C-alpha positions as CSV (number, residue, x, y, z in Angstrom):
1,M,-121.3,53.2,-26.3
2,N,-119.1,54.4,-23.8
3,L,-116.3,52.4,-23.0
4,K,-113.8,55.0,-21.3
5,N,-111.3,53.1,-18.7
6,R,-112.7,49.7,-19.5
7,D,-109.7,47.3,-18.9
8,F,-109.3,44.8,-22.7
9,L,-108.5,41.2,-20.8
10,T,-110.8,38.8,-22.4
11,L,-114.0,39.0,-24.7
12,L,-115.7,36.9,-22.1
13,D,-115.7,40.7,-20.4
14,Y,-117.4,42.2,-23.5
15,T,-121.0,42.2,-24.4
16,P,-122.1,41.1,-28.1
17,E,-123.1,44.9,-28.6
18,E,-119.8,46.8,-27.4
19,I,-117.7,44.1,-29.8
20,L,-119.5,44.7,-32.8
21,Y,-119.5,48.4,-31.3
22,L,-115.8,48.2,-31.6
23,L,-116.0,46.1,-34.7
24,D,-117.6,49.0,-36.6
25,L,-115.3,51.9,-35.1
26,A,-112.5,50.0,-36.6
27,S,-113.6,50.1,-39.7
28,E,-114.1,54.1,-39.7
29,L,-110.9,53.9,-38.5
30,K,-109.4,51.7,-41.6
31,A,-111.6,54.0,-43.4
32,K,-109.8,56.8,-42.7
33,K,-106.5,55.8,-42.7
34,H,-107.0,54.3,-46.5
35,A,-108.3,57.8,-47.5
36,G,-105.2,59.9,-45.5
37,I,-107.5,61.8,-43.2
38,L,-106.0,62.6,-40.0
39,H,-107.3,60.9,-36.7
40,D,-104.6,62.0,-33.9
41,S,-107.7,62.7,-31.5
42,L,-105.4,61.6,-28.3
43,R,-102.3,64.0,-29.0
44,G,-100.4,64.4,-25.9
45,R,-101.5,61.0,-24.1
46,N,-99.1,58.2,-23.8
47,V,-98.9,54.6,-23.2
48,A,-97.0,52.0,-22.3
49,L,-96.4,48.6,-23.9
50,I,-94.8,45.6,-22.1
51,F,-93.6,42.7,-24.2
52,E,-92.5,39.6,-22.0
53,K,-93.2,38.2,-25.2
54,T,-92.3,39.2,-28.4
55,S,-94.5,39.8,-31.5
56,T,-93.8,42.0,-35.0
57,R,-96.9,42.3,-35.8
58,T,-98.7,43.3,-32.5
59,R,-96.0,45.9,-31.5
60,C,-96.0,46.9,-35.0
61,S,-100.1,47.3,-34.4
62,F,-100.0,49.0,-31.1
63,E,-97.1,51.6,-31.7
64,V,-98.5,52.6,-35.7
65,A,-102.1,52.4,-34.1
66,A,-100.8,55.0,-30.9
67,H,-98.8,57.2,-33.3
68,D,-102.1,57.3,-35.8
69,L,-104.2,58.7,-32.6
70,G,-101.7,60.9,-31.6
71,M,-99.8,59.8,-29.0
72,G,-96.4,58.5,-27.8
73,T,-95.4,54.9,-26.8
74,T,-92.6,53.3,-24.8
75,F,-91.7,50.0,-25.4
76,L,-90.2,47.8,-22.5
77,N,-88.9,44.6,-23.4
78,P,-88.1,41.7,-20.4
79,Q,-84.7,43.1,-20.4
80,D,-86.4,47.2,-20.0
81,S,-88.9,46.1,-17.5
82,Q,-88.4,44.6,-13.9
83,I,-92.1,43.2,-13.8
84,G,-92.3,41.0,-11.0
85,K,-88.2,40.6,-10.8
86,K,-87.3,43.1,-8.7
87,E,-90.8,45.5,-8.8
88,S,-93.9,43.8,-8.1
89,I,-97.2,43.8,-10.7
90,A,-98.9,45.6,-8.2
91,D,-96.2,48.6,-8.1
92,T,-95.4,48.1,-11.7
93,A,-99.3,48.9,-12.4
94,R,-99.1,51.9,-9.9
95,V,-96.3,53.9,-11.2
96,L,-96.8,53.0,-14.8
97,S,-100.5,54.6,-14.1
98,R,-98.7,57.7,-13.1
99,M,-97.2,58.0,-16.1
100,Y,-99.2,57.1,-19.1
101,D,-102.6,57.1,-20.0
102,G,-102.9,53.0,-21.0
103,I,-100.8,49.5,-20.6
104,E,-100.6,46.8,-22.8
105,Y,-98.8,44.0,-21.8
106,R,-98.0,40.8,-23.8
107,G,-96.7,37.7,-21.9
108,F,-97.5,35.1,-19.7
109,G,-100.6,33.5,-17.4
110,Q,-103.7,35.9,-17.7
111,E,-103.6,35.9,-13.9
112,I,-100.4,39.0,-14.5
113,V,-102.6,41.3,-16.8
114,Q,-105.4,41.0,-14.8
115,A,-103.2,41.8,-11.8
116,L,-101.7,45.0,-13.6
117,A,-105.9,45.9,-14.8
118,D,-106.5,45.5,-11.1
119,Y,-103.6,47.8,-9.5
120,S,-103.5,50.7,-12.3
121,D,-106.0,53.7,-12.3
122,V,-106.0,53.2,-16.2
123,P,-106.6,51.3,-19.2
124,V,-105.4,47.7,-19.5
125,W,-105.3,45.8,-22.7
126,N,-104.3,42.4,-23.4
127,G,-101.9,42.1,-26.2
128,L,-101.3,38.0,-25.8
129,T,-101.8,35.9,-23.0
130,N,-101.7,32.2,-22.3
131,E,-105.3,31.6,-21.9
132,F,-106.2,34.8,-24.4
133,H,-105.8,36.7,-27.0
134,P,-108.7,39.4,-27.4
135,T,-107.1,41.7,-30.0
136,Q,-106.4,38.7,-32.5
137,M,-109.7,37.5,-32.2
138,L,-111.5,41.5,-32.7
139,A,-108.8,41.7,-36.1
140,D,-110.0,38.2,-37.2
141,V,-113.5,38.8,-37.3
142,L,-113.2,42.2,-38.8
143,T,-111.8,40.3,-41.6
144,I,-114.5,37.7,-41.6
145,R,-117.2,40.7,-41.4
146,E,-115.4,42.2,-44.5
147,H,-115.0,39.6,-46.5
148,F,-118.7,37.5,-45.9
149,G,-120.6,40.6,-45.2
150,R,-121.7,39.5,-42.1
151,I,-120.9,37.2,-38.6
152,Q,-123.4,35.5,-37.9
153,G,-123.9,32.0,-38.8
154,I,-120.5,31.9,-39.9
155,K,-118.7,28.3,-40.0
156,L,-115.2,28.5,-38.5
157,A,-112.9,25.1,-38.4
158,Y,-109.9,25.8,-36.4
159,F,-107.0,22.7,-36.8
160,G,-104.5,22.1,-34.7
161,D,-103.5,22.8,-30.9
162,A,-106.8,24.0,-29.7
163,R,-105.7,24.1,-26.1
164,Y,-104.7,27.6,-25.5
165,N,-104.9,31.2,-26.5
166,T,-106.3,31.0,-29.7
167,G,-108.7,27.9,-29.1
168,D,-109.6,30.2,-26.1
169,S,-110.5,33.1,-27.7
170,L,-111.8,31.4,-31.0
171,M,-114.7,29.7,-29.1
172,V,-115.1,33.2,-27.0
173,V,-115.8,35.3,-30.2
174,S,-117.7,32.8,-31.6
175,A,-120.0,32.1,-28.8
176,K,-120.5,35.8,-28.8
177,L,-121.0,36.7,-32.2
178,G,-123.0,33.6,-33.1
179,M,-120.8,31.9,-34.9
180,N,-120.7,27.7,-35.8
181,L,-117.2,26.7,-34.6
182,V,-115.3,23.5,-34.8
183,L,-112.2,22.8,-32.8
184,C,-110.8,20.0,-34.4
185,S,-107.4,18.4,-33.4
186,N,-106.2,15.4,-31.5
187,P,-108.5,15.0,-28.3
188,K,-105.7,15.4,-26.2
189,Y,-105.0,19.1,-27.5
190,F,-109.1,20.0,-27.0
191,P,-109.5,23.2,-24.6
192,D,-110.4,23.1,-21.1
193,P,-114.0,21.7,-20.5
194,G,-114.9,24.5,-18.1
195,L,-114.5,27.6,-21.0
196,V,-115.9,25.1,-23.6
197,K,-119.0,24.6,-21.1
198,K,-118.7,28.3,-20.7
199,C,-118.8,29.5,-24.4
200,R,-121.7,26.8,-25.2
201,E,-124.0,28.3,-22.9
202,I,-123.2,31.9,-24.0
203,A,-124.0,30.3,-27.5
204,E,-127.2,29.4,-27.0
205,E,-128.3,32.3,-26.4
206,T,-126.5,33.7,-29.7
207,G,-127.6,31.1,-31.7
208,G,-123.8,30.2,-32.3
209,S,-122.3,26.6,-31.4
210,I,-119.1,25.2,-30.2
211,T,-118.1,21.5,-31.9
212,L,-115.1,19.7,-30.8
213,S,-114.4,17.1,-33.7
214,D,-110.8,14.9,-34.0
215,D,-112.3,14.1,-37.8
216,P,-110.7,17.1,-40.8
217,E,-112.9,16.2,-43.3
218,A,-116.4,16.4,-41.6
219,S,-114.6,19.8,-39.8
220,A,-113.9,21.7,-43.3
221,E,-116.7,20.2,-44.8
222,G,-119.3,23.6,-45.8
223,A,-117.4,25.6,-43.6
224,D,-117.3,29.3,-44.3
225,V,-113.6,29.8,-42.5
226,L,-111.0,27.4,-42.2
227,Y,-107.7,28.4,-39.5
228,T,-104.8,27.0,-37.7
229,D,-102.1,28.3,-36.1
230,V,-98.5,27.2,-35.5
231,W,-97.9,23.9,-34.0
232,V,-94.4,24.6,-31.7
233,S,-92.4,27.6,-30.7
234,M,-89.4,27.9,-30.3
235,G,-87.9,27.3,-26.7
236,E,-89.6,23.9,-26.6
237,P,-87.8,21.2,-25.9
238,E,-86.9,19.1,-29.3
239,E,-89.1,16.2,-27.7
240,I,-92.4,18.5,-27.3
241,W,-91.6,19.5,-31.3
242,E,-91.4,15.6,-32.2
243,E,-94.8,14.7,-30.2
244,R,-96.8,17.8,-31.4
245,I,-95.7,17.2,-34.9
246,R,-96.9,13.5,-35.0
247,D,-99.8,14.2,-33.0
248,L,-101.1,17.2,-35.3
249,A,-99.8,16.6,-38.9
250,P,-103.7,14.7,-40.0
251,Y,-104.8,18.3,-38.8
252,R,-102.6,20.4,-41.3
253,V,-104.7,22.7,-43.8
254,T,-104.5,21.4,-47.2
255,K,-106.1,22.3,-50.5
256,A,-108.1,18.6,-50.0
257,L,-109.2,20.9,-47.0
258,M,-109.9,23.6,-48.7
259,D,-111.6,21.9,-51.4
260,L,-114.3,20.4,-49.2
261,A,-115.2,23.5,-47.4
262,G,-115.7,25.5,-51.0
263,P,-114.4,27.8,-53.3
264,E,-116.3,31.0,-50.8
265,A,-114.2,29.3,-48.3
266,I,-111.1,31.4,-47.0
267,F,-108.1,30.6,-44.9
268,L,-106.9,32.6,-41.9
269,H,-103.7,32.0,-39.7
270,C,-102.5,34.7,-37.2
271,L,-99.2,34.6,-38.0
272,P,-96.2,33.6,-38.3
273,S,-96.5,30.6,-40.4
274,F,-94.5,27.6,-40.9
275,H,-95.8,27.2,-44.7
276,D,-92.3,27.2,-46.7
277,L,-88.2,26.6,-45.9
278,N,-88.0,30.5,-45.9
279,T,-87.7,31.2,-42.0
280,G,-85.1,29.9,-40.1
281,I,-87.3,28.1,-37.9
282,G,-88.5,26.4,-40.7
283,R,-85.2,25.0,-41.9
284,Q,-84.4,23.8,-38.9
285,I,-87.9,21.8,-38.5
286,H,-87.1,20.6,-42.2
287,E,-83.4,19.1,-40.8
288,K,-85.0,17.6,-37.9
289,F,-88.2,16.3,-38.9
290,G,-87.9,16.4,-43.0
291,L,-91.2,18.8,-43.4
292,T,-91.2,20.8,-45.8
293,E,-94.6,22.8,-44.3
294,M,-96.2,22.3,-41.3
295,E,-99.9,24.0,-39.7
296,V,-100.7,24.6,-43.6
297,T,-99.5,24.2,-47.0
298,D,-97.8,26.8,-49.4
299,E,-100.5,25.8,-51.9
300,V,-103.1,26.9,-49.4
301,F,-101.1,29.6,-47.7
302,E,-100.7,31.4,-51.0
303,S,-103.7,30.8,-52.6
304,P,-106.5,33.5,-53.5
305,Q,-108.4,32.1,-50.6
306,S,-105.9,33.5,-47.8
307,K,-106.8,36.2,-46.2
308,V,-104.1,36.3,-44.3
309,F,-102.4,39.7,-44.7
310,D,-105.7,41.4,-44.5
311,E,-106.2,39.7,-41.3
312,A,-102.9,40.9,-40.4
313,E,-103.6,44.8,-41.1
314,N,-106.8,44.7,-39.4
315,R,-104.9,44.1,-36.1
316,M,-103.9,47.5,-36.6
317,H,-107.2,48.9,-37.0
318,T,-109.2,46.9,-34.1
319,I,-106.1,47.9,-31.5
320,K,-106.7,51.6,-32.7
321,A,-110.1,50.9,-31.6
322,V,-109.7,49.6,-28.6
323,M,-107.3,52.4,-27.3
324,L,-110.0,55.3,-28.6
325,A,-112.5,53.6,-27.1
326,T,-111.0,53.4,-23.6
327,L,-109.4,56.5,-24.0
328,T,-111.8,58.6,-24.9
329,D,-116.2,59.1,-24.1
């Protein structure tokens, strides 16, 4: 399968067969990495990493993956990059694509990464936008396949704010790969109806399903995977924190929900997680709202059913697969 020069902006652009090819390639590269087998076939190439939003896992995954493939990297944070300020997105794309073999973008609206791709002569990869997080989805489904040996027919229950990139992208990947996704939340946090409709149409062709629910117990019952994400981000006003915590508290992933799913179920989280008081934000939330844990209890996060660190490692292997596939024949 030849994906050379393809952008990687959303999994809506990829067929189920192409997504499975990337997962197979990621598994192959992971095996080589663990065996200490060099796979630096892209020596002499370079990639630009644009981060308008900071991240530990995404940056480290791209940098280590590029290094393993033999490539150099240039990291551009908001202070280093003039994208959209002194230089238009179109001009930035045309300049960088003369110097680099690929461009990663992590930031705000999907229209920004789309504009980069429209004006770039090299592949552009979406490290996260407000709307989509496709590299995370590859890591998630690779982790699911490693644990269960399959993806088709898996019941995945997501709890929390389902309106943005995580909820949107889980709908897309579930529909594409035939999983049965339940997005469980307060209805005010349900995703865009237009995208729900589109994903349900895709799921009809693959044997998957997309369900919206406000019932945590029914959503968890019989699920293979329970998944959640943070409820709030730093920089959001305090009144948003208070509202979000009040609305989403009934959707915290607890041991009781894991028990409803069953002993074979696994827990996933794209991280970072506020499951204890060992972070500055966690302590700040505790001081303001009296909570010792938020979207998931520490008991679940630290349990044998939690596969969050397998999932985090798989960010690197799947990102490596995307870069290799889109830069070579």
